[in-house]
VMD Tcl script that draws the C-alpha trace (Angstrom):
set ca {
  {76.17 11.31 75.02}
  {76.77 12.97 71.67}
  {76.46 9.90 69.83}
  {73.00 9.10 71.71}
  {71.71 13.02 70.69}
  {72.58 12.23 67.20}
  {70.56 8.62 66.83}
  {68.19 10.81 68.85}
  {68.20 13.17 66.01}
  {67.50 10.72 63.39}
  {64.36 9.70 64.79}
  {62.94 13.57 65.41}
  {63.81 14.62 62.00}
  {61.86 12.01 59.87}
  {58.62 14.07 60.30}
  {55.78 14.45 57.78}
  {55.28 18.14 58.74}
  {59.10 19.05 58.60}
  {59.37 17.50 54.99}
  {56.26 19.05 53.99}
  {57.09 22.32 54.88}
  {60.87 21.97 53.79}
  {59.01 20.70 50.36}
  {57.31 24.27 50.46}
  {60.41 26.48 51.54}
  {62.41 24.52 48.47}
  {59.73 25.87 46.00}
  {59.28 29.02 47.44}
  {62.88 29.76 47.12}
  {63.19 28.57 43.59}
  {60.36 30.89 42.55}
  {61.91 33.79 44.75}
  {64.95 33.18 43.11}
  {63.91 32.71 39.65}
  {62.57 36.59 39.36}
  {65.32 39.16 38.70}
  {65.61 41.45 41.22}
  {64.33 39.44 44.22}
  {66.64 38.09 46.42}
  {66.50 35.00 49.12}
  {67.36 37.22 51.73}
  {64.54 39.43 51.01}
  {62.43 36.10 51.17}
  {63.96 34.55 54.14}
  {62.89 38.15 56.19}
  {59.38 38.00 54.95}
  {58.57 34.46 55.61}
  {60.64 34.31 59.38}
  {57.36 35.38 61.17}
  {55.73 32.79 59.94}
  {58.25 30.21 61.52}
  {57.70 31.60 64.51}
  {54.01 29.67 64.98}
  {55.73 26.23 63.75}
  {57.78 23.76 66.03}
  {61.56 24.28 65.89}
  {61.85 21.14 63.50}
  {59.42 22.77 61.29}
  {59.90 26.28 61.35}
  {63.95 25.97 60.53}
  {63.80 23.53 58.05}
  {61.16 25.85 56.08}
  {63.52 28.36 56.30}
  {66.43 26.33 55.37}
  {64.49 24.82 52.68}
  {63.70 28.41 51.50}
  {67.62 29.59 51.62}
  {68.82 26.15 49.36}
  {65.93 26.72 46.74}
  {66.82 30.74 46.13}
  {70.27 29.91 45.70}
  {69.48 27.51 42.91}
  {66.77 29.27 41.80}
  {69.04 32.49 40.82}
  {70.54 30.51 38.21}
  {67.55 30.06 36.15}
  {67.59 33.73 35.04}
  {71.13 33.50 35.14}
  {71.22 30.76 32.51}
  {67.79 31.70 30.63}
  {68.18 35.75 29.98}
  {71.67 36.45 31.51}
  {70.00 38.12 34.46}
  {71.57 36.42 37.72}
  {68.47 36.12 39.99}
  {70.70 36.15 43.09}
  {74.62 37.58 43.80}
  {75.43 33.96 43.95}
  {74.69 33.00 40.30}
  {76.53 36.11 38.58}
  {79.44 33.63 37.69}
  {76.91 31.56 36.29}
  {76.40 33.92 33.51}
  {79.57 33.68 31.57}
  {78.53 30.32 30.37}
  {74.32 29.79 30.81}
  {73.37 32.30 28.22}
  {75.57 31.22 25.79}
  {74.27 27.49 26.39}
  {70.67 28.65 26.31}
  {71.54 30.67 22.56}
  {72.55 27.39 21.10}
  {69.63 25.62 22.39}
  {70.69 23.76 25.32}
  {69.11 26.14 28.16}
  {67.76 22.42 29.23}
  {70.91 21.08 29.41}
  {72.52 23.79 31.31}
  {69.41 24.32 34.00}
  {69.73 20.49 34.75}
  {73.68 20.31 35.17}
  {73.12 23.64 37.37}
  {70.52 21.73 39.29}
  {73.08 18.06 39.68}
  {76.18 20.38 40.47}
  {73.96 22.70 43.34}
  {72.86 19.59 45.05}
  {76.01 17.60 45.36}
  {77.97 20.70 46.66}
  {75.24 21.51 49.06}
  {74.58 18.17 49.89}
  {78.58 17.23 50.36}
  {79.12 20.75 52.50}
  {76.24 19.59 54.55}
  {77.78 16.31 55.51}
  {80.89 18.38 56.33}
  {78.60 20.01 58.57}
  {77.32 17.42 60.38}
  {80.75 16.04 61.45}
  {82.51 19.50 61.94}
  {79.53 20.81 64.16}
  {80.89 18.09 67.28}
  {84.62 19.20 67.77}
  {84.31 22.74 67.20}
  {81.28 22.61 69.51}
  {83.74 20.95 71.84}
  {86.58 23.44 71.53}
  {84.04 26.44 71.81}
  {82.91 25.02 75.20}
  {86.81 25.75 76.12}
  {86.51 29.80 75.09}
  {85.70 31.95 77.99}
  {84.70 35.61 77.82}
  {88.03 37.05 76.44}
  {88.21 34.45 73.74}
  {84.90 34.94 72.66}
  {85.30 39.23 72.51}
  {87.91 38.68 70.66}
  {86.60 36.51 68.07}
  {83.68 38.42 67.70}
  {85.50 41.63 66.99}
  {87.66 39.55 64.61}
  {84.19 38.03 62.92}
  {82.99 41.88 62.87}
  {86.07 43.14 61.03}
  {86.01 40.32 58.55}
  {82.71 40.84 57.72}
  {82.98 44.54 57.37}
  {86.43 44.40 55.14}
  {84.26 41.63 53.11}
  {80.79 43.37 52.43}
  {79.75 44.98 49.51}
  {81.54 48.53 48.84}
  {84.93 49.88 50.60}
  {86.05 48.37 53.76}
  {85.62 51.95 55.34}
  {81.91 51.94 54.38}
  {81.67 48.17 55.89}
  {83.89 49.21 59.08}
  {81.06 52.55 59.51}
  {78.06 50.12 59.15}
  {79.32 47.88 61.81}
  {80.02 50.77 63.90}
  {76.52 51.72 63.72}
  {75.28 48.41 64.12}
  {77.16 48.62 67.49}
  {75.80 51.65 68.45}
  {71.93 50.43 68.14}
  {72.70 47.72 69.90}
  {73.06 49.51 73.24}
  {69.63 50.84 73.02}
  {67.97 49.88 75.77}
  {69.26 48.14 78.78}
  {72.88 47.65 79.67}
  {73.38 43.90 79.81}
  {75.75 43.97 82.85}
  {74.11 46.56 85.08}
  {70.64 46.84 83.47}
  {70.28 50.36 83.46}
  {68.46 52.00 80.43}
  {70.39 54.05 78.44}
  {69.78 55.84 74.68}
  {65.81 55.29 75.32}
  {65.40 59.24 75.36}
  {62.58 58.53 77.44}
  {60.60 55.82 75.09}
  {58.91 52.82 77.22}
  {59.55 50.95 73.65}
  {62.73 51.41 73.25}
  {63.59 50.09 77.29}
  {63.84 46.37 75.63}
  {65.77 47.64 72.59}
  {65.24 47.88 68.98}
  {63.28 44.80 67.67}
  {65.49 42.61 65.77}
  {62.25 41.20 63.36}
  {61.32 44.74 61.84}
  {64.55 46.09 61.87}
  {66.05 43.02 59.45}
  {62.79 43.12 57.63}
  {63.21 46.91 57.09}
  {66.57 46.61 56.14}
  {66.32 43.58 53.82}
  {62.92 43.57 52.50}
  {61.70 47.29 51.88}
  {64.92 48.19 49.61}
  {64.34 45.77 47.33}
  {61.02 46.20 47.30}
  {61.58 49.87 46.43}
  {64.28 49.02 43.83}
  {61.82 46.47 42.36}
  {59.05 49.70 41.95}
  {62.11 51.19 40.40}
  {62.99 48.40 37.89}
  {59.02 48.14 36.72}
  {59.01 51.47 35.80}
  {61.95 50.87 33.49}
  {62.38 48.30 30.45}
  {61.31 45.40 31.47}
  {63.03 41.96 31.55}
  {64.00 40.41 28.09}
  {62.15 36.92 27.52}
  {64.19 34.18 26.94}
  {64.21 32.10 23.87}
  {61.00 29.72 22.99}
  {62.96 26.84 23.44}
  {65.01 28.03 26.56}
  {63.38 25.25 28.73}
  {63.31 22.80 25.84}
  {65.81 21.14 23.82}
  {67.89 18.01 24.54}
  {68.37 16.48 28.50}
  {71.43 16.29 29.97}
  {73.47 13.03 29.24}
  {75.23 11.10 31.71}
  {78.86 11.42 29.86}
  {78.35 15.28 29.91}
  {77.71 14.88 33.72}
  {80.60 12.24 34.40}
  {83.13 14.75 32.54}
  {82.43 17.41 35.03}
  {82.25 15.53 38.11}
  {85.90 16.36 39.16}
  {85.30 19.78 38.41}
  {81.93 19.51 40.70}
  {84.38 17.88 43.31}
  {86.80 20.67 43.10}
  {84.32 23.51 43.18}
  {82.44 21.44 46.46}
  {86.00 21.64 48.00}
  {86.53 25.41 47.18}
  {82.94 26.41 48.56}
  {83.06 24.67 51.76}
  {86.41 25.92 52.57}
  {84.92 29.37 51.81}
  {81.80 28.77 53.72}
  {83.54 28.40 56.91}
  {84.59 31.91 56.79}
  {82.42 34.44 58.03}
  {81.15 37.54 55.68}
  {82.90 35.96 52.00}
  {80.03 34.22 51.00}
  {78.56 32.42 47.76}
  {79.64 35.13 45.26}
  {83.33 34.85 45.95}
  {83.24 30.96 46.09}
  {81.65 30.92 42.65}
  {84.12 32.68 41.13}
  {86.73 31.19 43.10}
  {85.34 27.72 41.76}
  {85.02 28.93 38.48}
  {88.68 30.49 37.99}
  {89.58 27.36 39.48}
  {88.41 25.01 36.84}
  {89.20 27.14 33.72}
  {92.86 27.02 35.11}
  {92.56 23.40 35.57}
  {90.80 22.71 32.41}
  {92.57 21.13 29.09}
  {90.71 23.58 26.95}
  {90.02 26.71 28.91}
  {89.42 28.55 25.74}
  {85.59 27.36 25.97}
  {85.11 28.47 29.08}
  {82.86 32.35 28.67}
  {81.88 30.47 25.16}
  {79.29 28.03 26.56}
  {81.00 25.23 28.31}
  {78.80 22.88 30.79}
  {81.67 22.69 33.26}
  {81.72 26.42 33.73}
  {78.06 25.96 34.92}
  {79.12 23.24 36.57}
  {81.91 25.31 38.52}
  {80.05 28.13 39.39}
  {77.13 26.42 40.89}
  {78.90 23.56 43.23}
  {80.88 26.14 44.10}
  {78.56 28.55 45.24}
  {75.85 25.91 46.71}
  {78.50 24.10 48.93}
  {78.83 27.49 51.19}
  {75.36 26.88 52.30}
  {76.62 23.95 55.27}
  {79.30 25.33 56.51}
  {78.09 28.71 56.68}
  {76.16 27.26 59.99}
  {79.39 26.03 61.91}
  {80.08 29.76 63.57}
  {76.66 30.29 64.01}
  {75.91 27.03 65.73}
  {79.08 26.81 67.60}
  {79.99 30.43 68.67}
  {76.46 32.28 67.89}
  {78.21 34.69 64.94}
  {76.42 34.85 61.93}
  {78.40 34.84 59.02}
  {76.35 36.26 56.39}
  {72.79 37.81 56.29}
  {71.17 34.51 55.68}
  {72.50 32.99 58.80}
  {72.02 36.47 60.37}
  {68.00 35.75 60.17}
  {68.44 32.12 60.85}
  {69.77 33.47 64.12}
  {66.87 35.50 64.83}
  {64.45 32.05 63.98}
  {66.94 30.04 66.80}
  {66.48 32.84 69.29}
  {62.61 32.74 68.79}
  {62.36 29.23 69.57}
  {64.40 29.24 72.23}
  {67.37 27.94 70.86}
  {70.49 30.21 71.70}
  {73.68 29.72 69.08}
  {76.41 28.98 70.93}
  {79.14 26.57 72.85}
  {76.31 25.28 74.94}
  {73.50 24.79 72.17}
  {74.61 21.33 71.47}
  {74.95 20.22 75.15}
  {71.63 21.68 75.79}
  {69.70 20.84 72.86}
  {71.76 17.80 71.11}
  {68.62 15.87 69.83}
  {67.02 19.08 67.84}
  {70.60 20.48 66.44}
  {71.28 16.83 65.10}
  {67.57 16.68 63.86}
  {67.62 20.35 61.73}
  {71.30 19.33 60.71}
  {69.88 15.81 59.38}
  {66.65 17.17 57.77}
  {68.75 19.92 55.92}
  {70.84 16.87 54.61}
  {67.85 15.17 53.63}
  {66.34 18.57 51.99}
  {68.94 17.69 49.28}
  {67.40 14.60 48.03}
  {63.99 16.01 48.11}
  {64.99 19.23 46.32}
  {66.62 16.82 43.00}
  {63.11 15.36 42.68}
  {61.20 18.96 43.29}
  {63.65 20.95 41.37}
  {64.09 18.52 38.18}
  {60.29 17.94 37.36}
  {59.32 21.59 37.85}
  {62.49 23.19 35.99}
  {60.18 24.05 32.97}
  {57.94 25.62 35.15}
  {60.60 27.79 37.02}
  {61.87 28.88 33.56}
  {58.47 30.50 32.48}
  {58.16 32.41 35.97}
  {61.48 34.70 34.86}
  {59.17 36.62 33.14}
  {56.40 37.19 35.23}
  {56.17 40.82 35.81}
  {57.28 42.01 39.34}
  {54.49 44.71 39.12}
  {51.97 42.49 40.28}
  {54.02 40.87 42.95}
  {55.08 44.21 44.75}
  {51.72 44.81 46.73}
  {51.58 41.11 47.99}
  {55.10 41.70 49.41}
  {54.52 44.95 50.95}
  {51.33 43.45 52.53}
  {53.90 40.45 54.19}
  {56.51 42.70 55.09}
  {54.16 44.90 57.24}
  {51.78 41.99 58.72}
  {55.29 39.99 59.34}
  {56.71 43.06 61.72}
  {53.32 43.43 63.44}
  {52.29 40.00 63.96}
  {55.14 38.95 66.38}
  {54.49 40.94 69.05}
  {51.31 42.98 67.92}
  {52.94 46.40 68.62}
  {52.79 49.24 66.43}
  {55.72 50.67 67.31}
  {57.13 47.69 65.33}
  {55.61 49.50 62.57}
  {57.32 52.51 63.37}
  {60.78 50.54 63.18}
  {60.08 48.84 59.95}
  {59.70 51.96 58.10}
  {62.82 53.83 59.61}
  {64.76 50.65 58.89}
  {63.26 50.40 55.82}
  {64.16 53.99 54.42}
  {67.74 53.73 55.88}
  {68.26 50.61 53.86}
  {67.00 51.89 50.86}
  {69.47 55.19 51.44}
  {72.26 52.87 52.15}
  {71.87 50.81 49.15}
  {71.68 54.06 47.09}
  {75.11 55.44 48.75}
  {76.25 51.76 48.21}
  {76.69 51.07 51.93}
  {76.20 47.04 52.85}
  {73.57 46.88 55.72}
  {74.93 43.38 56.51}
  {77.71 44.53 58.91}
  {74.78 46.79 60.58}
  {72.90 43.59 61.02}
  {75.50 41.36 62.39}
  {77.08 44.15 64.54}
  {73.59 44.60 65.98}
  {73.19 41.30 66.85}
  {76.52 40.10 68.19}
  {76.73 43.55 70.04}
  {75.09 42.63 73.64}
  {76.96 39.59 73.55}
  {80.70 41.33 72.82}
  {79.26 43.94 75.55}
  {78.70 41.38 77.81}
  {81.95 39.26 77.36}
  {83.84 42.87 77.62}
  {82.33 43.69 80.63}
  {83.38 40.14 82.21}
  {86.79 40.43 81.06}
  {87.49 43.46 82.77}
  {85.82 42.26 85.48}
  {88.48 39.20 85.57}
  {91.36 41.32 84.84}
  {90.68 43.90 87.41}
  {90.88 46.67 85.27}
  {94.05 45.92 83.62}
  {93.40 44.35 80.65}
  {95.93 44.42 78.49}
  {98.51 43.02 81.01}
  {95.76 39.93 81.55}
  {95.32 39.50 77.81}
  {99.08 38.86 77.38}
  {100.00 37.07 80.33}
  {97.07 34.95 81.59}
  {94.90 34.44 78.44}
  {97.30 34.67 75.16}
  {95.22 33.23 73.08}
  {92.62 36.14 72.97}
  {95.68 38.39 72.94}
  {97.18 36.95 70.11}
  {93.08 37.28 68.52}
  {92.76 41.03 69.25}
  {96.61 41.70 67.93}
  {95.36 40.04 64.76}
  {92.81 43.06 64.45}
  {94.72 45.87 63.65}
  {96.85 43.65 61.87}
  {94.13 42.58 59.59}
  {92.64 45.80 58.95}
  {96.03 47.10 57.97}
  {96.43 44.29 55.26}
  {93.13 44.78 53.88}
  {93.31 48.82 53.63}
  {96.80 48.04 51.88}
  {95.19 45.91 49.22}
  {92.51 48.23 48.67}
  {94.69 51.05 47.97}
  {97.15 48.69 45.91}
  {93.64 47.60 43.84}
  {92.72 51.33 43.69}
  {96.39 52.52 42.01}
  {95.88 49.55 39.51}
  {93.04 50.44 38.40}
  {93.70 54.11 38.33}
  {96.78 52.93 36.22}
  {94.91 50.89 33.87}
  {92.12 53.55 33.00}
  {95.10 56.34 32.53}
  {96.58 53.64 29.59}
  {92.90 53.39 28.49}
  {92.65 56.87 28.11}
  {95.90 57.27 26.45}
  {95.50 54.99 24.15}
  {92.19 56.54 23.21}
  {93.92 59.98 22.53}
  {96.59 58.16 20.53}
}
mol new
graphics top color blue
foreach p $ca { graphics top sphere $p radius 0.5 }
foreach p [lrange $ca 0 end-1] q [lrange $ca 1 end] { graphics top cylinder $p $q radius 0.2 }
display resetview
């Protein structure tokens, strides 16, 4: 049955409009990624409403194209002007700018492209092979196990978020509270609506996501535009020698290592591209025969970081499609797209919509072949876009944010949600609170509540005994949660003490 779905998915994937819009998404993603200060998440949140008016086999690959293009696009300013376009490209700044200063900017950009495509394509193929066995295992999961997995995933996401673990936990808790606004999923009773008819169906997800992800980026871009502008890359940054085959061949081992690391990291919810990039870079440096050249303009450094951060892209879809659990901000947006198209991610997704899911995954693999051609040709163009003034783009982005929020339901209330979420997101950014745990908790809140309610009914009120006698696997996962929190808390305190010791040592040396 699954093999038949896979074969049918191949036929479904080869549509001209799928490839056309996927190419458009790749170019749009590269454009946004090449602009310092604008993120891939913002771009995806803004174009998400457009995908609602497309066929699922066009709209979702379009968003995936934006995702892939944006992750690579962030390497362009990282290499040319030492400003990472995305968080995923931070490790690329260690060697990329030094290569540009030596007149090898084009060579570094091409190495980043080839490493990105190899890492991305390999992890996408891994995703296709892993999606079936994990889906079969997911079919055996009942409400207790699902509730336990969601709680564990939220703890991991909160702990791995930007800022302290406490702040991540606070945002996740607030997200769960917001998910309770509207109707009770078990008894369908209205709650926390404060008499508002608009809130009876809950807080709308789309304007909330655009508000939390896009509006703070816009406001931050306005702030930056009032400051000193971005420095221009050297005149020959996009020129110079092209990458030679022997140079690429020398980095193949590094690319393979980083691809494996990135693929593994991508399967863990909440970790993401920046961690993979640092891990890939550190592994390459440790394994190198000439570690002293890393940080001084080594092509292997660029290859290691870019292969690792792009290898995360595919595996992040595994927990999303099989369990309905988004692993990061991007997959949270993709979850909204799947749901809007009537494809509810979870254990039954492959069973009910196998051909469509396989078609999307196959299109995701094919996007890499489109990408290498489009990006190779357009590298000089995007190298110039780096210096484009963001101030001229801000009004267009604001219009897209408001029109995108309104067009899905044509309800003015959605614009109010957009503005409130935008102000909240901007305040959270200033206070160094990551909104990703909030959004993921909000999305998973009703599923978690429903699963806990079902578990309580199955246990006849005695949940503890039920979990550790009849559903031991769920009980073990629940028991891991406080252990994980304790370990994370201990590591945080230890890291803080180490930082204080280092600081006092530096101060003592200064006084001496």
